[in-house]
VOBA-1610 file (N, C-alpha, C; in pm, whole numbers, padded with zeros to 5 digits, always signed):
BEGIN
Met+03298+03759-07361Met+03168+03783-07404Met+03081+03666-07397Glu+03142+03552-07439Glu+03068+03418-07442Glu+03029+03374-07296Val+03128+03404-07207Val+03086+03367-07060Val+02981+03453-07007Met+02982+03590-07049Met+02875+03672-07001Met+02738+03627-07058Leu+02740+03587-07179Leu+02615+03543-07244Leu+02565+03416-07170Thr+02656+03335-07133Thr+02619+03207-07076Thr+02558+03236-06930Arg+02619+03325-06861Arg+02565+03357-06726Arg+02418+03430-06745Lys+02411+03507-06839Lys+02279+03569-06865Lys+02174+03473-06894Asn+02215+03374-06974Asn+02124+03268-07024Asn+02084+03178-06903Glu+02190+03147-06817Glu+02154+03060-06693Glu+02055+03144-06601Lys+02075+03268-06579Lys+01989+03359-06499Lys+01844+03351-06555Gly+01848+03361-06685Gly+01714+03377-06758Gly+01639+03223-06742Asn+01709+03123-06743Asn+01663+02989-06736Asn+01608+02984-06593Val+01673+03014-06493Val+01624+03008-06348Val+01502+03082-06335Leu+01498+03221-06383Leu+01378+03293-06372Leu+01257+03232-06435Phe+01280+03171-06563Phe+01178+03106-06644Phe+01107+02995-06565Leu+01205+02896-06503Leu+01162+02783-06434Leu+01092+02824-06320Ile+01125+02934-06250Ile+01056+02990-06133Ile+00908+03026-06175Leu+00897+03105-06275Leu+00770+03147-06325Leu+00679+03022-06363Ile+00726+02923-06420Ile+00651+02805-06455Ile+00605+02728-06309Ala+00698+02734-06222Ala+00666+02666-06081Ala+00542+02746-06029Val+00559+02865-06022Val+00446+02953-05959Val+00320+02932-06026Val+00316+02930-06157Val+00185+02902-06236Val+00123+02768-06208Leu+00208+02666-06207Leu+00165+02536-06182Leu+00108+02519-06024Phe+00203+02590-05940Phe+00147+02584-05798Phe+00009+02650-05777Ala-00023+02756-05856Ala-00157+02821-05857Ala-00262+02728-05902Ala-00235+02657-06009Ala-00331+02575-06066Ala-00361+02447-05967Leu-00259+02396-05918Leu-00266+02274-05827Leu-00343+02321-05694Ser-00311+02439-05645Ser-00369+02502-05521Ser-00525+02502-05546Tyr-00568+02563-05657Tyr-00711+02561-05686Tyr-00777+02440-05698Ala-00706+02339-05767Ala-00780+02201-05784Ala-00789+02136-05649Val-00685+02130-05568Val-00689+02074-05438Val-00790+02137-05355Ser-00801+02255-05347Ser-00898+02331-05257Ser-01034+02303-05297Gln-01072+02280-05431Gln-01198+02244-05471Gln-01233+02108-05435Ser-01133+02006-05443Ser-01168+01867-05403Ser-01177+01847-05259Asn-01102+01932-05181Asn-01111+01929-05036Asn-01247+01983-04984Gln-01301+02075-05054Gln-01429+02131-05010Gln-01553+02044-05013Thr-01536+01926-05092Thr-01653+01840-05116Thr-01658+01715-05024Ser-01545+01703-04949Ser-01543+01585-04857Ser-01431+01598-04744Gly-01467+01557-04632Gly-01370+01557-04523Gly-01271+01458-04537Asp-01292+01337-04593Asp-01205+01228-04620Asp-01112+01265-04746Ile-01014+01184-04776Ile-00917+01211-04882Ile-00895+01080-04952Ser-00933+01079-05068Ser-00910+00957-05168Ser-00764+00938-05206Ser-00717+00836-05263Ser-00594+00817-05314Ser-00558+00920-05418Glu-00661+00946-05499Glu-00641+01047-05608Glu-00620+01189-05549Glu-00698+01219-05456Glu-00681+01356-05387Glu-00544+01361-05309Ala-00508+01255-05251Ala-00373+01247-05180Ala-00263+01268-05286Glu-00270+01206-05393Glu-00177+01226-05492Glu-00165+01371-05551Leu-00276+01432-05573Leu-00298+01571-05609Leu-00231+01663-05498Ala-00261+01628-05375Ala-00217+01709-05260Ala-00056+01700-05252Ala+00005+01584-05267Ala+00151+01556-05269Ala+00203+01644-05384Ala+00149+01652-05499Ala+00198+01719-05611Ala+00199+01873-05574Glu+00088+01915-05509Glu+00088+02055-05468Glu+00196+02100-05369Ile+00210+02014-05269Ile+00324+02049-05169Ile+00461+02047-05236Ile+00487+01936-05322Ile+00612+01941-05372Ile+00639+02058-05471Asn+00535+02101-05544Asn+00547+02216-05638Asn+00571+02342-05558Tyr+00495+02360-05441Tyr+00518+02469-05354Tyr+00658+02480-05303Phe+00713+02369-05260Phe+00842+02365-05202Phe+00948+02384-05307Ala+00906+02336-05439Ala+01008+02351-05558Ala+01008+02509-05595Ala+00899+02580-05587Ala+00896+02713-05614Ala+00969+02788-05505Ile+00963+02757-05379Ile+01046+02818-05282Ile+01188+02800-05305Gln+01227+02678-05330Gln+01368+02649-05359Gln+01426+02734-05485Gly+01342+02727-05591Gly+01376+02811-05709Gly+01403+02958-05675Glu+01306+03018-05590Glu+01328+03151-05553Glu+01463+03177-05466Ala+01481+03077-05383Ala+01604+03079-05297Ala+01721+03068-05381Gln+01723+02988-05483Gln+01834+02974-05587Gln+01855+03108-05658Arg+01745+03167-05705Arg+01754+03300-05766Arg+01817+03393-05684Leu+01783+03401-05558Leu+01845+03505-05469Leu+01997+03475-05448Asn+02025+03352-05456Asn+02158+03308-05426Asn+02251+03336-05569Leu+02190+03300-05671Leu+02261+03314-05802Leu+02269+03452-05860Val+02154+03528-05853Val+02143+03644-05918Val+02188+03760-05831His+02168+03751-05697His+02193+03858-05600His+02298+03820-05504Gly+02355+03701-05506Gly+02465+03662-05423Gly+02429+03660-05280Val+02310+03617-05250Val+02264+03611-05106Val+02301+03467-05060Pro+02374+03470-04954Pro+02418+03322-04896Pro+02286+03254-04844Tyr+02285+03129-04865Tyr+02162+03044-04815Tyr+02121+03079-04667Tyr+02220+03104-04580Tyr+02186+03118-04444Tyr+02133+03261-04415Asn+02138+03342-04517Asn+02087+03479-04507Asn+01951+03478-04572Ile+01901+03388-04640Ile+01771+03391-04714Ile+01657+03388-04607Asn+01569+03463-04620Asn+01456+03481-04533Asn+01330+03405-04572Leu+01277+03319-04491Leu+01164+03238-04518Leu+01035+03289-04433Gly+01059+03398-04378Gly+00944+03450-04277Gly+00824+03494-04380Asn+00703+03476-04336Asn+00589+03494-04404Asn+00467+03511-04325Asn+00353+03542-04369Asn+00235+03564-04285Asn+00138+03442-04283Asn+00181+03329-04340Asn+00083+03213-04339Asn+00149+03105-04240Ser+00261+03123-04183Ser+00320+03022-04102Ser+00376+03088-03971His+00291+03157-03902His+00329+03224-03797His+00285+03176-03655Gly+00202+03064-03652Gly+00165+03010-03522Gly+00076+03093-03442Ser-00005+03171-03500Ser-00095+03264-03436Ser-00222+03215-03370Leu-00247+03078-03411Leu-00369+03023-03348Leu-00350+02992-03201Thr-00445+03002-03119Thr-00439+02984-02974Thr-00461+02834-02944Gly-00393+02782-02841Gly-00403+02653-02809Gly-00466+02627-02658Gly-00533+02744-02602Gly-00586+02714-02466Gly-00497+02778-02361Ser-00472+02702-02251Ser-00407+02753-02142Ser-00259+02807-02170Glu-00199+02747-02260Glu-00056+02770-02281Glu-00039+02883-02391Gly-00152+02937-02426Gly-00133+03073-02520Gly-00113+03030-02665Val-00016+03100-02732Val+00009+03093-02865Val+00064+02955-02905Val+00015+02886-03013Val+00061+02763-03067Val+00176+02789-03152Gly+00279+02713-03148Gly+00381+02709-03242Gly+00477+02816-03208Asn+00605+02808-03273Asn+00693+02921-03256Asn+00655+03038-03352Ile+00656+03157-03306Ile+00634+03267-03392Ile+00736+03272-03512Trp+00676+03273-03627Trp+00755+03255-03735Trp+00830+03377-03785Ala+00950+03394-03707Ala+01029+03528-03721Ala+01101+03533-03856Asp+01137+03657-03882Asp+01228+03669-03993Asp+01362+03637-03963Asn+01446+03589-04068Asn+01586+03549-04057Asn+01661+03677-04012Pro+01727+03681-03902Pro+01802+03794-03855Pro+01918+03829-03942Asn+01958+03723-04021Asn+02076+03749-04101Asn+02052+03829-04235Cys+01903+03827-04253Cys+01851+03912-04375Cys+01821+04049-04338Val+01918+04140-04349Val+01921+04275-04307Val+01821+04351-04384Asp+01808+04342-04524Asp+01730+04404-04605Asp+01621+04317-04671Leu+01507+04306-04610Leu+01410+04217-04631Leu+01372+04214-04785Asp+01367+04315-04841Asp+01330+04318-04983Asp+01420+04254-05086Lys+01551+04239-05040Lys+01667+04183-05121Lys+01695+04042-05085Cys+01639+03982-04970Cys+01688+03850-04941Cys+01564+03758-04891Ser+01433+03799-04924Ser+01331+03722-04884Ser+01262+03640-04998Val+01214+03532-04958Val+01143+03446-05064Val+00998+03497-05089Phe+00928+03518-04985Phe+00788+03543-04985Phe+00735+03680-05010Ile+00632+03690-05086Ile+00567+03818-05130Ile+00552+03922-05006Glu+00511+03865-04895Glu+00490+03951-04769Glu+00614+04031-04723Arg+00728+03969-04760Arg+00849+04041-04709Arg+00928+04098-04838Gly+00871+04096-04962Gly+00940+04157-05066Gly+00984+04058-05159Gly+00948+03929-05140Gly+00993+03828-05251Gly+00897+03811-05365Asn+00895+03691-05416Asn+00806+03668-05529Asn+00711+03550-05514Ile+00729+03476-05403Ile+00647+03351-05388Ile+00535+03387-05294Pro+00398+03367-05329Pro+00285+03371-05228Pro+00289+03259-05138Ser+00276+03309-05007Ser+00284+03200-04900Ser+00144+03132-04876Arg+00138+03015-04825Arg+00019+02950-04793Arg+00029+02857-04670Asp-00089+02791-04639Asp-00073+02684-04545Asp-00137+02554-04603Phe-00128+02448-04528Phe-00189+02317-04568Phe-00282+02271-04461Tyr-00363+02346-04390Tyr-00437+02304-04280Tyr-00528+02189-04323Glu-00592+02188-04450Glu-00684+02089-04489Glu-00613+01958-04503Leu-00485+01958-04510Leu-00408+01820-04530Leu-00356+01773-04398Ala-00390+01835-04300Ala-00342+01798-04151Ala-00420+01685-04109Gly-00352+01582-04042Gly-00411+01462-03997Gly-00417+01463-03842Ile-00362+01547-03773Ile-00364+01563-03632Ile-00405+01700-03595Pro-00487+01707-03478Pro-00537+01842-03430Pro-00415+01923-03379Ile-00459+02059-03373Ile-00368+02158-03326Ile-00367+02135-03166Gly-00255+02124-03114Gly-00241+02085-02974Gly-00235+02213-02886Asn-00247+02192-02754Asn-00220+02284-02660Asn-00089+02297-02606Trp-00002+02375-02675Trp+00141+02371-02644Trp+00206+02488-02705Asn+00315+02530-02657Asn+00397+02642-02725Asn+00513+02592-02777Gly+00581+02662-02868Gly+00713+02631-02926Gly+00716+02514-03017His+00608+02465-03066His+00627+02353-03164His+00539+02395-03292Ile+00560+02298-03400Ile+00493+02339-03515Ile+00347+02325-03512Val+00276+02393-03596Val+00137+02378-03607Val+00099+02284-03731Pro+00027+02179-03708Pro-00004+02077-03827Pro-00053+02157-03943Gly+00015+02124-04060Gly-00031+02189-04178Gly+00032+02332-04220Glu+00118+02377-04130Glu+00203+02500-04149Glu+00330+02460-04204Phe+00378+02538-04304Phe+00513+02544-04363Phe+00614+02578-04247Arg+00725+02517-04243Arg+00841+02564-04155Arg+00975+02533-04223Gly+01068+02608-04189Gly+01196+02593-04227Gly+01282+02528-04109Phe+01357+02426-04129Phe+01433+02369-04022Phe+01577+02354-04071Asn+01667+02302-03989Asn+01796+02282-04010Asn+01848+02154-03933Asn+01888+02058-04019Asn+01950+01940-03955Asn+02028+01853-04058Phe+02105+01771-04012Phe+02169+01662-04099Phe+02078+01564-04155Ile+02095+01529-04278Ile+02032+01407-04336Ile+02136+01301-04355Glu+02136+01187-04309Glu+02235+01085-04341Glu+02239+01051-04494Gly+02362+01059-04549Gly+02372+01033-04700Gly+02347+01141-04784Val+02309+01274-04731Val+02301+01382-04802Val+02394+01492-04749Gly+02470+01559-04839Gly+02566+01659-04787Gly+02676+01602-04715Thr+02728+01676-04607Thr+02841+01620-04542Thr+02790+01594-04384Glu+02892+01537-04314Glu+02864+01517-04171Glu+02909+01635-04095Thr+02963+01747-04143Thr+02999+01851-04076Thr+02908+01986-04093Glu+02847+01989-04213Glu+02749+02092-04246Glu+02612+02049-04262Pro+02510+02096-04188Pro+02379+02041-04190Pro+02308+02101-04326Glu+02188+02039-04343Glu+02113+02082-04462Glu+02006+02183-04403Ile+01972+02289-04488Ile+01853+02363-04472Ile+01725+02304-04536Leu+01624+02286-04448Leu+01513+02199-04484Leu+01387+02279-04495Leu+01295+02239-04593Leu+01155+02287-04599Leu+01061+02177-04541Thr+00980+02203-04452Thr+00898+02098-04388Thr+00748+02155-04381Val+00669+02049-04367Val+00534+02060-04320Val+00495+01936-04253Gly+00447+01961-04119Gly+00420+01844-04034Gly+00274+01818-04005Gly+00254+01712-03931Gly+00113+01668-03901Gly+00030+01638-04021Leu+00089+01576-04131Leu+00018+01552-04249Leu-00065+01422-04231Lys-00175+01404-04312Lys-00255+01282-04311Lys-00168+01175-04366Asp-00190+01047-04321Asp-00121+00935-04355Asp-00115+00923-04514Glu-00243+00946-04572Glu-00250+00922-04717Glu-00155+01016-04800Val-00158+01139-04742Val-00060+01241-04815Val+00079+01215-04791Cys+00102+01170-04674Cys+00253+01134-04638Cys+00295+01020-04743Asp+00213+00918-04749Asp+00247+00803-04838Asp+00254+00843-04978Ala+00165+00931-05021Ala+00171+00977-05171Ala+00290+01058-05189Leu+00343+01136-05090Leu+00471+01213-05108Leu+00585+01116-05125Asn+00584+01012-05032Asn+00694+00914-05055Asn+00692+00831-05189Asp+00573+00804-05232Asp+00551+00730-05352Asp+00609+00814-05466Arg+00599+00942-05463Arg+00646+01031-05571Arg+00801+01024-05587Phe+00878+00994-05466Phe+01021+00975-05477Phe+01060+00826-05471Gly+00966+00747-05496Gly+01004+00597-05507Gly+01038+00543-05359Leu+00977+00589-05264Leu+01017+00551-05128Leu+00906+00478-05074Pro+00929+00394-04974Pro+00822+00303-04906Pro+00729+00391-04829Pro+00602+00336-04784Pro+00514+00416-04708Pro+00574+00437-04567His+00517+00542-04499His+00583+00583-04379His+00563+00468-04260Asp+00455+00394-04264Asp+00424+00301-04161Asp+00512+00169-04183Ser+00589+00177-04291Ser+00684+00056-04308Ser+00812+00077-04233Gln+00829+00186-04165Gln+00948+00240-04098Gln+00929+00270-03944Pro+01033+00238-03866Pro+01012+00276-03727Pro+00982+00424-03713Leu+00934+00470-03599Leu+00921+00611-03575Leu+01054+00680-03558Met+01065+00802-03602Met+01188+00873-03587Met+01178+00934-03438Ser+01294+00949-03387Ser+01308+01006-03253Ser+01256+01154-03254Ala+01192+01194-03159Ala+01154+01328-03142Ala+01258+01433-03168Glu+01382+01389-03131Glu+01494+01489-03139Glu+01552+01502-03289Thr+01505+01418-03378Thr+01562+01426-03509Thr+01494+01539-03584Arg+01388+01604-03532Arg+01320+01712-03602Arg+01403+01833-03650Gly+01515+01848-03576Gly+01611+01950-03612Gly+01595+02093-03544Gln+01677+02186-03588Gln+01683+02322-03538Gln+01566+02398-03610Arg+01471+02456-03525Arg+01366+02535-03597Arg+01396+02663-03638Asn+01510+02719-03572Asn+01569+02858-03622Asn+01667+02812-03732Tyr+01617+02794-03857Tyr+01686+02731-03958Tyr+01818+02813-04001Trp+01833+02938-03965Trp+01959+03009-03980Trp+02061+02978-03878Asn+02042+02904-03783Asn+02137+02836-03687Asn+02169+02699-03726Gln+02301+02671-03747Gln+02338+02536-03788Gln+02326+02439-03680Ala+02250+02328-03706Ala+02247+02216-03609Ala+02392+02162-03597Ser+02437+02102-03491Ser+02577+02068-03464Ser+02580+01914-03422Asp+02474+01869-03373Asp+02473+01718-03313Asp+02425+01622-03424Tyr+02529+01564-03488Tyr+02498+01461-03591Tyr+02434+01339-03551Ser+02443+01318-03418Ser+02371+01196-03363Ser+02228+01201-03374Asn+02166+01333-03376Asn+02028+01349-03399Asn+01990+01376-03545Arg+02065+01316-03628Arg+02044+01334-03780Arg+01921+01264-03822Leu+01860+01319-03940Leu+01764+01249-03992Leu+01803+01141-04087Pro+01733+01040-04125Pro+01608+00997-04078Pro+01593+00926-03968Gly+01700+00930-03880Gly+01679+00848-03756Gly+01659+00694-03782Ala+01568+00636-03706Ala+01534+00493-03720Ala+01476+00448-03851Ala+01422+00562-03925Ala+01353+00525-04059Ala+01454+00518-04162Thr+01534+00402-04161Thr+01660+00394-04237Thr+01641+00388-04398Ala+01512+00342-04428Ala+01482+00345-04575Ala+01491+00477-04637Tyr+01503+00588-04566Tyr+01503+00723-04620Tyr+01635+00778-04610Ile+01729+00701-04583Ile+01876+00760-04580Ile+01925+00791-04723Gly+01977+00904-04743Gly+02016+00953-04873Gly+01904+01016-04946Ala+01790+01018-04892Ala+01676+01093-04972Ala+01667+01246-04932Glu+01662+01322-05049Glu+01656+01456-05036Glu+01507+01516-05012Ala+01414+01410-05008Ala+01279+01460-04973Ala+01209+01325-04934Phe+01144+01325-04824Phe+01087+01205-04769Phe+00979+01260-04669Cys+00887+01152-04625Cys+00785+01189-04517Cys+00799+01068-04427Ala+00820+01110-04303Ala+00826+00994-04186Ala+00753+01052-04077Glu+00707+00949-03985Glu+00646+00983-03858Glu+00748+01004-03756Asn+00715+01113-03681Asn+00799+01155-03554Asn+00730+01085-03432Ala+00819+01051-03337Ala+00769+00983-03217Ala+00678+01073-03135Ser+00701+01207-03151Ser+00619+01298-03064Ser+00489+01315-03140Asn+00370+01300-03049Asn+00252+01317-03104Asn+00217+01465-03144Arg+00309+01559-03115Arg+00286+01697-03150Arg+00337+01713-03299Tyr+00404+01618-03357Tyr+00452+01639-03492Tyr+00392+01550-03596Gly+00362+01425-03565Gly+00310+01329-03654Gly+00388+01311-03777Asn+00327+01304-03890Asn+00400+01278-04024Asn+00458+01412-04067Ile+00599+01411-04083Ile+00657+01531-04134Ile+00718+01506-04262Phe+00695+01603-04356Phe+00763+01586-04497Phe+00876+01677-04496Tyr+01003+01629-04526Tyr+01128+01701-04532Tyr+01165+01716-04677Tyr+01207+01832-04715Tyr+01260+01863-04844Tyr+01376+01951-04845Val+01493+01904-04907Val+01617+01976-04881Val+01612+02103-04966Leu+01626+02218-04910Leu+01639+02336-04980Leu+01789+02354-05027His+01871+02322-04921His+02019+02349-04959His+02093+02241-04864Ala+02177+02162-04944Ala+02263+02056-04881Ala+02391+02110-04830Gly+02419+02065-04706Gly+02545+02115-04642Gly+02675+02058-04701
//
């Protein structure tokens, strides 16, 4: 009986924390949207607020994924991150659709029972961060759209194991100020203090497929971020710019 009560309390605590995260996320979203409407530039205070907003959003996603895993027994590789705000539907000219179409996880058979976002039956409202993008949307297919949330899969040196990769939450193309504010939140040095990461370190964009090449692990040449479960670093490809990585699940 005591074990059953403990498990119920644990589930209740998880749900309570998720509720708090969603409420904070909504408040921060409103504050940042109001500040960004007044100026095209971004101050250090606005960058700090934007960093808090991104972190809170990712924490809410992580909390919902943990709930699906703990309460419903959904394996992490079956959790669906598909949504309507990260679909790459913007056009980039001659090459057509920009970004990979943000497909649903094929391992999630019943979307209502294994999805994170409201659009697929989950509890988290999806959104984009276009106002925080520091590079323009390019004319190419199959790559991220600056300011859009993405799930990736790759190893991070010093996190998890060398045989099982991490499932990662990411947003790319961020403004320098936001990238540095994110690193500052985790006690990490600014992005321009580190060499550029190889373009190949970005990872597997079909996050439900495990990356297998440890030589392309994160953070690559940006060695100050080894062992960090959240960091922002600049990718050598001009299609990606500054990418914020946040570990959803360590391998």
